[in-house]
Phi, psi and omega in degrees: 000137181293152182300331180294343182260356178285145179306315178304322184283326180291328183293305178311318178295319177297324180298307182300312174298320180294321180298315183300302181301324181294317181296309175308315181296306175306312182294315186294318181303311179309301195296319177303318181296322174295321179288314181299318176283003177054035176283318169231169181257160170297324177288328178290324173295321181285326171300312179292320184298319174300319180295317187287327182294338181272350178295144182301334182293333176251344183289319181288318177300314179298318180301316179297314181287335169295317179304313183293321180284329175295315176299312180298319166316308183295312178304324176290328182280320191201080187301323184290317176294323177298314177304315188297308186300315182302311181291323174297324185287318177292324178297322185282330184255037182317000000 
């Protein structure tokens, strides 16, 4: 049986997803409070969000995610081209 179907793997996956959603809920709650209490504006929040996205700590992760999405798009559009690019990358990065 594949690991992803083992109860402990399913539980670990659920814990990770629960942590992610709890964090998102906490952050969203704080941001809404800040805006509701007029401590910050939505425009200021959006401006800061864009600045933070460019910080090295987050920029690399965002680029990695974009690369994964680009690869998935290529695979959906042309699986043969995707596999060819993957093989070329492996051959060039011995």
